py3Dmol code that shows the C-alpha trace and the ligand (Angstrom):
import py3Dmol

protein = """\
ATOM      1  CA  MET A   1      11.727 -17.890  -9.444  1.00  0.00           C
ATOM      2  CA  GLU A   2       8.990 -20.514  -9.544  1.00  0.00           C
ATOM      3  CA  LYS A   3       5.348 -19.506  -9.015  1.00  0.00           C
ATOM      4  CA  ARG A   4       3.496 -21.701  -6.510  1.00  0.00           C
ATOM      5  CA  GLY A   5      -0.072 -21.674  -5.145  1.00  0.00           C
ATOM      6  CA  VAL A   6      -2.295 -18.705  -4.298  1.00  0.00           C
ATOM      7  CA  LEU A   7      -1.621 -17.389  -0.811  1.00  0.00           C
ATOM      8  CA  TYR A   8      -4.388 -14.802  -0.800  1.00  0.00           C
ATOM      9  CA  SER A   9      -6.825 -13.316  -3.288  1.00  0.00           C
ATOM     10  CA  GLY A  10      -7.968  -9.752  -2.632  1.00  0.00           C
ATOM     11  CA  LYS A  11     -10.453  -7.543  -4.479  1.00  0.00           C
ATOM     12  CA  ALA A  12      -8.059  -6.526  -7.277  1.00  0.00           C
ATOM     13  CA  LYS A  13      -4.864  -8.544  -6.757  1.00  0.00           C
ATOM     14  CA  SER A  14      -3.894 -12.147  -6.084  1.00  0.00           C
ATOM     15  CA  VAL A  15      -0.770 -13.045  -4.143  1.00  0.00           C
ATOM     16  CA  TYR A  16       1.210 -16.204  -4.954  1.00  0.00           C
ATOM     17  CA  GLU A  17       3.853 -18.054  -3.016  1.00  0.00           C
ATOM     18  CA  THR A  18       7.121 -18.903  -4.757  1.00  0.00           C
ATOM     19  CA  ASP A  19       9.977 -21.365  -4.270  1.00  0.00           C
ATOM     20  CA  ASP A  20      11.734 -18.573  -2.316  1.00  0.00           C
ATOM     21  CA  PRO A  21      10.214 -18.241   1.189  1.00  0.00           C
ATOM     22  CA  ASP A  22      11.172 -14.535   1.193  1.00  0.00           C
ATOM     23  CA  ARG A  23       9.505 -13.657  -2.121  1.00  0.00           C
ATOM     24  CA  LEU A  24       5.912 -13.468  -3.400  1.00  0.00           C
ATOM     25  CA  ILE A  25       4.325 -12.724  -6.766  1.00  0.00           C
ATOM     26  CA  LEU A  26       1.555 -10.125  -7.045  1.00  0.00           C
ATOM     27  CA  GLU A  27      -0.902 -10.534  -9.891  1.00  0.00           C
ATOM     28  CA  PHE A  28      -2.923  -7.451 -10.795  1.00  0.00           C
ATOM     29  CA  ARG A  29      -6.344  -8.513 -12.095  1.00  0.00           C
ATOM     30  CA  ASP A  30      -8.863  -6.553 -14.160  1.00  0.00           C
ATOM     31  CA  ASP A  31     -11.368  -6.690 -11.267  1.00  0.00           C
ATOM     32  CA  THR A  32     -12.350  -3.295  -9.905  1.00  0.00           C
ATOM     33  CA  SER A  33     -14.306  -2.865  -6.703  1.00  0.00           C
ATOM     34  CA  ALA A  34     -15.626  -0.013  -4.602  1.00  0.00           C
ATOM     35  CA  PHE A  35     -17.861   0.548  -1.576  1.00  0.00           C
ATOM     36  CA  ASP A  36     -16.439  -2.445   0.359  1.00  0.00           C
ATOM     37  CA  GLY A  37     -16.908  -4.739  -2.618  1.00  0.00           C
ATOM     38  CA  LYS A  38     -20.564  -3.763  -3.241  1.00  0.00           C
ATOM     39  CA  LYS A  39     -19.706  -2.450  -6.738  1.00  0.00           C
ATOM     40  CA  VAL A  40     -17.532  -4.840  -8.759  1.00  0.00           C
ATOM     41  CA  GLU A  41     -16.686  -4.770 -12.471  1.00  0.00           C
ATOM     42  CA  GLN A  42     -14.036  -6.056 -14.825  1.00  0.00           C
ATOM     43  CA  LEU A  43     -12.213  -3.281 -16.664  1.00  0.00           C
ATOM     44  CA  ALA A  44     -10.142  -4.464 -19.627  1.00  0.00           C
ATOM     45  CA  ARG A  45      -6.375  -3.705 -19.380  1.00  0.00           C
ATOM     46  CA  LYS A  46      -6.624  -2.556 -15.756  1.00  0.00           C
ATOM     47  CA  GLY A  47      -4.355  -5.332 -14.436  1.00  0.00           C
ATOM     48  CA  MET A  48      -1.618  -4.441 -16.898  1.00  0.00           C
ATOM     49  CA  VAL A  49      -2.001  -0.680 -16.396  1.00  0.00           C
ATOM     50  CA  ASN A  50      -1.872  -0.855 -12.596  1.00  0.00           C
ATOM     51  CA  ASN A  51       1.006  -3.347 -12.586  1.00  0.00           C
ATOM     52  CA  ARG A  52       3.177  -1.087 -14.750  1.00  0.00           C
ATOM     53  CA  PHE A  53       2.036   2.057 -12.973  1.00  0.00           C
ATOM     54  CA  ASN A  54       2.874   0.548  -9.583  1.00  0.00           C
ATOM     55  CA  ALA A  55       6.298  -0.648 -10.781  1.00  0.00           C
ATOM     56  CA  PHE A  56       7.133   2.855 -12.033  1.00  0.00           C
ATOM     57  CA  ILE A  57       6.104   4.510  -8.745  1.00  0.00           C
ATOM     58  CA  MET A  58       7.850   1.924  -6.563  1.00  0.00           C
ATOM     59  CA  GLU A  59      11.095   2.467  -8.543  1.00  0.00           C
ATOM     60  CA  ARG A  60      10.834   6.251  -8.030  1.00  0.00           C
ATOM     61  CA  LEU A  61      10.262   5.715  -4.299  1.00  0.00           C
ATOM     62  CA  LYS A  62      13.198   3.321  -4.073  1.00  0.00           C
ATOM     63  CA  GLU A  63      15.414   5.919  -5.776  1.00  0.00           C
ATOM     64  CA  ALA A  64      14.265   8.412  -3.124  1.00  0.00           C
ATOM     65  CA  GLY A  65      15.429   6.049  -0.365  1.00  0.00           C
ATOM     66  CA  ILE A  66      12.018   4.672   0.672  1.00  0.00           C
ATOM     67  CA  PRO A  67      12.248   0.928   1.522  1.00  0.00           C
ATOM     68  CA  THR A  68       9.651  -0.899  -0.608  1.00  0.00           C
ATOM     69  CA  HIS A  69       8.753  -4.554  -1.144  1.00  0.00           C
ATOM     70  CA  PHE A  70       8.947  -4.170  -4.952  1.00  0.00           C
ATOM     71  CA  GLU A  71      11.638  -6.244  -6.664  1.00  0.00           C
ATOM     72  CA  ARG A  72      10.889  -6.417 -10.393  1.00  0.00           C
ATOM     73  CA  LEU A  73       8.237  -6.728 -13.073  1.00  0.00           C
ATOM     74  CA  ARG A  74       7.626 -10.352 -14.038  1.00  0.00           C
ATOM     75  CA  SER A  75       4.985 -10.051 -16.791  1.00  0.00           C
ATOM     76  CA  ASP A  76       2.325  -7.627 -18.002  1.00  0.00           C
ATOM     77  CA  THR A  77       0.211  -8.295 -14.933  1.00  0.00           C
ATOM     78  CA  GLU A  78       2.688  -9.667 -12.386  1.00  0.00           C
ATOM     79  CA  CYS A  79       5.551  -8.417 -10.267  1.00  0.00           C
ATOM     80  CA  GLU A  80       7.894  -9.994  -7.717  1.00  0.00           C
ATOM     81  CA  VAL A  81       7.970  -8.585  -4.197  1.00  0.00           C
ATOM     82  CA  LYS A  82       9.541  -9.255  -0.819  1.00  0.00           C
ATOM     83  CA  ARG A  83       7.329 -11.246   1.515  1.00  0.00           C
ATOM     84  CA  LEU A  84       6.281  -8.919   4.326  1.00  0.00           C
ATOM     85  CA  THR A  85       4.441  -9.513   7.555  1.00  0.00           C
ATOM     86  CA  MET A  86       1.768  -6.883   6.995  1.00  0.00           C
ATOM     87  CA  ILE A  87       0.741  -4.329   9.610  1.00  0.00           C
ATOM     88  CA  PRO A  88      -3.106  -4.156   9.457  1.00  0.00           C
ATOM     89  CA  VAL A  89      -3.184  -0.361   9.389  1.00  0.00           C
ATOM     90  CA  GLU A  90      -3.842   1.942   6.418  1.00  0.00           C
ATOM     91  CA  CYS A  91      -1.990   5.277   6.391  1.00  0.00           C
ATOM     92  CA  VAL A  92      -3.843   8.054   4.542  1.00  0.00           C
ATOM     93  CA  VAL A  93      -2.397  11.454   3.661  1.00  0.00           C
ATOM     94  CA  ARG A  94      -4.545  14.245   2.238  1.00  0.00           C
ATOM     95  CA  ASN A  95      -3.328  17.388   0.471  1.00  0.00           C
ATOM     96  CA  LEU A  96      -6.815  18.471  -0.612  1.00  0.00           C
ATOM     97  CA  SER A  97     -10.196  17.613   0.907  1.00  0.00           C
ATOM     98  CA  ALA A  98     -12.213  14.864  -0.804  1.00  0.00           C
ATOM     99  CA  GLY A  99     -14.026  11.589  -0.175  1.00  0.00           C
ATOM    100  CA  GLY A 100     -14.209  10.320   3.377  1.00  0.00           C
ATOM    101  CA  LEU A 101     -12.906  13.547   4.922  1.00  0.00           C
ATOM    102  CA  CYS A 102     -15.720  15.598   3.338  1.00  0.00           C
ATOM    103  CA  ARG A 103     -18.333  13.044   4.398  1.00  0.00           C
ATOM    104  CA  ARG A 104     -17.011  12.827   7.952  1.00  0.00           C
ATOM    105  CA  LEU A 105     -16.444  16.509   8.666  1.00  0.00           C
ATOM    106  CA  GLY A 106     -18.978  18.056   6.285  1.00  0.00           C
ATOM    107  CA  VAL A 107     -16.338  20.201   4.581  1.00  0.00           C
ATOM    108  CA  GLU A 108     -16.437  21.047   0.892  1.00  0.00           C
ATOM    109  CA  GLU A 109     -14.323  19.182  -1.654  1.00  0.00           C
ATOM    110  CA  GLY A 110     -11.089  20.755  -2.894  1.00  0.00           C
ATOM    111  CA  LEU A 111      -9.914  22.716   0.161  1.00  0.00           C
ATOM    112  CA  THR A 112      -6.131  22.917   0.430  1.00  0.00           C
ATOM    113  CA  LEU A 113      -5.039  21.088   3.574  1.00  0.00           C
ATOM    114  CA  ASN A 114      -1.986  22.743   5.065  1.00  0.00           C
ATOM    115  CA  PRO A 115      -0.250  20.949   6.633  1.00  0.00           C
ATOM    116  CA  PRO A 116      -1.441  17.767   4.878  1.00  0.00           C
ATOM    117  CA  THR A 117      -3.492  15.520   7.164  1.00  0.00           C
ATOM    118  CA  PHE A 118      -2.430  12.056   8.293  1.00  0.00           C
ATOM    119  CA  GLU A 119      -5.028   9.453   9.296  1.00  0.00           C
ATOM    120  CA  LEU A 120      -4.955   5.797  10.318  1.00  0.00           C
ATOM    121  CA  PHE A 121      -7.588   3.182   9.513  1.00  0.00           C
ATOM    122  CA  LEU A 122      -7.803  -0.428  10.627  1.00  0.00           C
ATOM    123  CA  LYS A 123      -7.593  -2.754   7.619  1.00  0.00           C
ATOM    124  CA  ASN A 124     -10.681  -4.837   8.301  1.00  0.00           C
ATOM    125  CA  ASP A 125     -13.362  -5.227   5.609  1.00  0.00           C
ATOM    126  CA  GLU A 126     -15.922  -6.759   8.002  1.00  0.00           C
ATOM    127  CA  LYS A 127     -15.712  -3.717  10.275  1.00  0.00           C
ATOM    128  CA  GLY A 128     -15.654  -1.313   7.286  1.00  0.00           C
ATOM    129  CA  ASP A 129     -12.032  -0.162   7.843  1.00  0.00           C
ATOM    130  CA  PRO A 130     -12.794   2.037  10.901  1.00  0.00           C
ATOM    131  CA  MET A 131     -10.699   5.095  11.638  1.00  0.00           C
ATOM    132  CA  ILE A 132      -8.236   4.490  14.495  1.00  0.00           C
ATOM    133  CA  ASN A 133      -5.293   6.317  16.054  1.00  0.00           C
ATOM    134  CA  GLU A 134      -1.796   5.542  17.373  1.00  0.00           C
ATOM    135  CA  SER A 135      -3.063   4.843  20.878  1.00  0.00           C
ATOM    136  CA  LEU A 136      -5.605   2.237  19.700  1.00  0.00           C
ATOM    137  CA  ALA A 137      -3.096   0.625  17.313  1.00  0.00           C
ATOM    138  CA  GLU A 138      -0.543   0.293  20.094  1.00  0.00           C
ATOM    139  CA  THR A 139      -2.959  -0.934  22.774  1.00  0.00           C
ATOM    140  CA  PHE A 140      -4.584  -3.543  20.516  1.00  0.00           C
ATOM    141  CA  GLY A 141      -1.191  -4.691  19.232  1.00  0.00           C
ATOM    142  CA  TRP A 142      -1.729  -3.810  15.549  1.00  0.00           C
ATOM    143  CA  ALA A 143       1.622  -1.961  15.510  1.00  0.00           C
ATOM    144  CA  THR A 144       4.246  -0.734  17.946  1.00  0.00           C
ATOM    145  CA  ARG A 145       4.773   2.937  18.703  1.00  0.00           C
ATOM    146  CA  GLN A 146       8.099   2.841  16.852  1.00  0.00           C
ATOM    147  CA  GLN A 147       6.575   1.172  13.769  1.00  0.00           C
ATOM    148  CA  LEU A 148       3.794   3.783  13.700  1.00  0.00           C
ATOM    149  CA  GLN A 149       6.330   6.583  13.993  1.00  0.00           C
ATOM    150  CA  LEU A 150       8.354   5.188  11.081  1.00  0.00           C
ATOM    151  CA  ALA A 151       5.256   4.557   8.952  1.00  0.00           C
ATOM    152  CA  HIS A 152       4.171   8.153   9.587  1.00  0.00           C
ATOM    153  CA  GLU A 153       7.581   9.544   8.562  1.00  0.00           C
ATOM    154  CA  LEU A 154       7.782   7.379   5.438  1.00  0.00           C
ATOM    155  CA  THR A 155       4.208   8.235   4.390  1.00  0.00           C
ATOM    156  CA  LEU A 156       5.041  11.948   4.522  1.00  0.00           C
ATOM    157  CA  ARG A 157       8.309  11.415   2.616  1.00  0.00           C
ATOM    158  CA  VAL A 158       6.306   9.617  -0.074  1.00  0.00           C
ATOM    159  CA  ASN A 159       4.088  12.707  -0.237  1.00  0.00           C
ATOM    160  CA  ASP A 160       7.082  14.968  -0.956  1.00  0.00           C
ATOM    161  CA  VAL A 161       8.306  12.679  -3.757  1.00  0.00           C
ATOM    162  CA  LEU A 162       4.958  11.947  -5.407  1.00  0.00           C
ATOM    163  CA  ARG A 163       3.389  15.394  -5.087  1.00  0.00           C
ATOM    164  CA  GLU A 164       6.264  16.763  -7.139  1.00  0.00           C
ATOM    165  CA  LEU A 165       6.228  13.885  -9.633  1.00  0.00           C
ATOM    166  CA  PHE A 166       2.509  14.341 -10.362  1.00  0.00           C
ATOM    167  CA  LEU A 167       2.779  18.138 -10.427  1.00  0.00           C
ATOM    168  CA  GLU A 168       5.390  17.811 -13.199  1.00  0.00           C
ATOM    169  CA  GLY A 169       2.615  15.993 -15.115  1.00  0.00           C
ATOM    170  CA  ASP A 170       0.223  18.873 -14.304  1.00  0.00           C
ATOM    171  CA  MET A 171      -1.737  16.853 -11.755  1.00  0.00           C
ATOM    172  CA  LEU A 172      -2.623  17.332  -8.100  1.00  0.00           C
ATOM    173  CA  LEU A 173      -2.059  14.436  -5.699  1.00  0.00           C
ATOM    174  CA  VAL A 174      -5.222  14.899  -3.617  1.00  0.00           C
ATOM    175  CA  ASP A 175      -4.830  11.951  -1.232  1.00  0.00           C
ATOM    176  CA  TYR A 176      -3.544   8.372  -1.044  1.00  0.00           C
ATOM    177  CA  LYS A 177      -3.390   5.281   1.123  1.00  0.00           C
ATOM    178  CA  LEU A 178      -0.246   3.302   1.970  1.00  0.00           C
ATOM    179  CA  GLU A 179       0.248   0.002   3.759  1.00  0.00           C
ATOM    180  CA  PHE A 180       3.426  -1.115   5.465  1.00  0.00           C
ATOM    181  CA  GLY A 181       4.814  -4.433   6.631  1.00  0.00           C
ATOM    182  CA  LEU A 182       7.946  -5.896   8.155  1.00  0.00           C
ATOM    183  CA  PHE A 183      10.725  -7.592   6.174  1.00  0.00           C
ATOM    184  CA  HIS A 184      13.031  -9.306   8.649  1.00  0.00           C
ATOM    185  CA  GLY A 185      11.929  -6.701  11.185  1.00  0.00           C
ATOM    186  CA  GLU A 186      12.458  -3.673   8.882  1.00  0.00           C
ATOM    187  CA  ILE A 187       9.473  -1.441   8.176  1.00  0.00           C
ATOM    188  CA  THR A 188       8.853  -1.628   4.418  1.00  0.00           C
ATOM    189  CA  LEU A 189       6.247  -0.149   2.062  1.00  0.00           C
ATOM    190  CA  GLY A 190       3.968  -2.907   0.753  1.00  0.00           C
ATOM    191  CA  ASP A 191       0.777  -3.289  -1.302  1.00  0.00           C
ATOM    192  CA  GLU A 192       0.600  -1.025  -4.379  1.00  0.00           C
ATOM    193  CA  PHE A 193       0.493   2.580  -5.491  1.00  0.00           C
ATOM    194  CA  SER A 194      -1.885   3.093  -8.416  1.00  0.00           C
ATOM    195  CA  PRO A 195      -4.873   5.312  -9.287  1.00  0.00           C
ATOM    196  CA  ASP A 196      -6.971   2.691  -7.426  1.00  0.00           C
ATOM    197  CA  GLY A 197      -5.572   3.867  -4.092  1.00  0.00           C
ATOM    198  CA  CYS A 198      -5.095   7.584  -4.540  1.00  0.00           C
ATOM    199  CA  ARG A 199      -6.907  10.630  -5.911  1.00  0.00           C
ATOM    200  CA  LEU A 200      -5.409  12.625  -8.756  1.00  0.00           C
ATOM    201  CA  TRP A 201      -6.924  15.703 -10.373  1.00  0.00           C
ATOM    202  CA  ASP A 202      -5.874  17.600 -13.466  1.00  0.00           C
ATOM    203  CA  ALA A 203      -4.189  20.693 -12.027  1.00  0.00           C
ATOM    204  CA  GLN A 204      -5.977  23.073 -14.434  1.00  0.00           C
ATOM    205  CA  THR A 205      -9.499  21.673 -14.709  1.00  0.00           C
ATOM    206  CA  ARG A 206      -9.565  19.559 -11.496  1.00  0.00           C
ATOM    207  CA  GLU A 207     -10.998  16.724 -13.581  1.00  0.00           C
ATOM    208  CA  LYS A 208     -10.835  13.429 -11.652  1.00  0.00           C
ATOM    209  CA  MET A 209      -8.304  10.950 -13.079  1.00  0.00           C
ATOM    210  CA  ASP A 210      -8.494   8.149 -10.478  1.00  0.00           C
ATOM    211  CA  LYS A 211     -10.831   5.507  -9.060  1.00  0.00           C
ATOM    212  CA  ASP A 212     -13.466   8.149  -8.255  1.00  0.00           C
ATOM    213  CA  ARG A 213     -14.320   7.854 -11.984  1.00  0.00           C
ATOM    214  CA  PHE A 214     -15.398   4.263 -11.208  1.00  0.00           C
ATOM    215  CA  ARG A 215     -16.997   5.052  -7.830  1.00  0.00           C
ATOM    216  CA  GLN A 216     -19.019   7.917  -9.318  1.00  0.00           C
ATOM    217  CA  GLY A 217     -19.815   6.204 -12.648  1.00  0.00           C
ATOM    218  CA  LEU A 218     -18.042   8.909 -14.683  1.00  0.00           C
ATOM    219  CA  GLY A 219     -16.702   6.433 -17.300  1.00  0.00           C
ATOM    220  CA  GLY A 220     -13.318   6.490 -19.009  1.00  0.00           C
ATOM    221  CA  VAL A 221     -11.676   4.882 -15.978  1.00  0.00           C
ATOM    222  CA  ILE A 222      -8.776   3.063 -17.627  1.00  0.00           C
ATOM    223  CA  GLU A 223      -8.312   5.832 -20.194  1.00  0.00           C
ATOM    224  CA  ALA A 224      -7.781   8.226 -17.258  1.00  0.00           C
ATOM    225  CA  TYR A 225      -5.329   5.847 -15.529  1.00  0.00           C
ATOM    226  CA  GLU A 226      -3.349   5.567 -18.793  1.00  0.00           C
ATOM    227  CA  GLU A 227      -3.346   9.336 -19.217  1.00  0.00           C
ATOM    228  CA  VAL A 228      -1.968   9.759 -15.672  1.00  0.00           C
ATOM    229  CA  GLY A 229       0.724   7.199 -16.461  1.00  0.00           C
ATOM    230  CA  ARG A 230       1.640   8.804 -19.791  1.00  0.00           C
ATOM    231  CA  ARG A 231       1.996  12.232 -18.155  1.00  0.00           C
ATOM    232  CA  ILE A 232       4.597  10.928 -15.683  1.00  0.00           C
ATOM    233  CA  GLY A 233       6.415   8.678 -18.168  1.00  0.00           C
ATOM    234  CA  VAL A 234       5.028   5.164 -17.549  1.00  0.00           C
ATOM    235  CA  ASN A 235       5.450   2.869 -20.553  1.00  0.00           C
ATOM    236  CA  PHE A 236       2.283   0.861 -21.327  1.00  0.00           C
ATOM    237  CA  ASP A 237       3.402  -0.531 -24.740  1.00  0.00           C
TER     238      ASP A 237
END
"""
ligand_1 = """\
21
LIG
O -12.271 7.155 1.267
P -11.201 8.111 1.711
O -11.441 9.502 1.251
O -10.934 8.031 3.178
O -9.870 7.615 0.983
C -8.664 8.346 1.050
C -7.686 7.782 0.016
O -7.289 6.474 0.379
C -8.291 7.680 -1.378
O -7.286 7.979 -2.324
C -8.698 6.221 -1.484
O -8.651 5.767 -2.822
C -7.641 5.536 -0.635
N -8.144 4.340 0.041
C -7.797 3.084 -0.436
N -8.264 1.959 0.192
C -9.033 2.039 1.275
C -9.400 3.301 1.782
C -8.943 4.439 1.149
O -7.066 2.973 -1.420
N -9.449 0.911 1.873
"""
view = py3Dmol.view(width=600, height=400)
view.addModel(protein, "pdb")
view.setStyle({"model": 0}, {"cartoon": {"style": "trace"}})
view.addModel(ligand_1, "xyz")
view.setStyle({"model": 1}, {"stick": {}})
view.zoomTo()
view.show()
């Protein structure tokens, strides 16, 4: 497959067109951003680590019957994916309280959430990704009721698969964000799954092993991402 021009460059990934109208190439860069792009740094090896991490997770999800856009690894920092028409809605599941939930509701960090919560946010940097709901998404045409229903079901199935996977590595999957799109009309998991878009804590010490290390200036960001990967069997060599 031939790589063509940049279609879109986000905060941590660039997306390239290819000679196949149904396929794109994702390039994971070393750029790391937080707080709507107000904090930005380059972290060596991050592109490679997240690319391999994402490939590993997407393969596990595919094996579990979740439709994903992931096709194959292409290089250390690139993978090939199906070209989706993205739905501009972020689906967030939380198993433990942290981050935005604590700020919004004033609850303490680390409460077990049973059943896990499911939230929707509009993907819109200018508006600061406001929280929305099914009614707003349907009325404003961001997604149909059926697409939202499917995205909800798939997001919870992902939780079952990944909670167990991380627990086997002695880690708690605290929360995560997924994005979906349409591939020839079929709802399909897009974007990425890496420690940039989820929270993971050591199950014993509750030490943070995800992007909160960057957000909170705790250091050892990539070392933590690699440790998460090693514990679940990702190969970074
Ligand atoms: O900030 P908040 O607590 O709402 O985030 C919930 C989860 O979704 C976290 O794991 C966070 O990393 C992820 N997230 C994301 N991209 C966003 C918003 C949230 O990856 N734009």
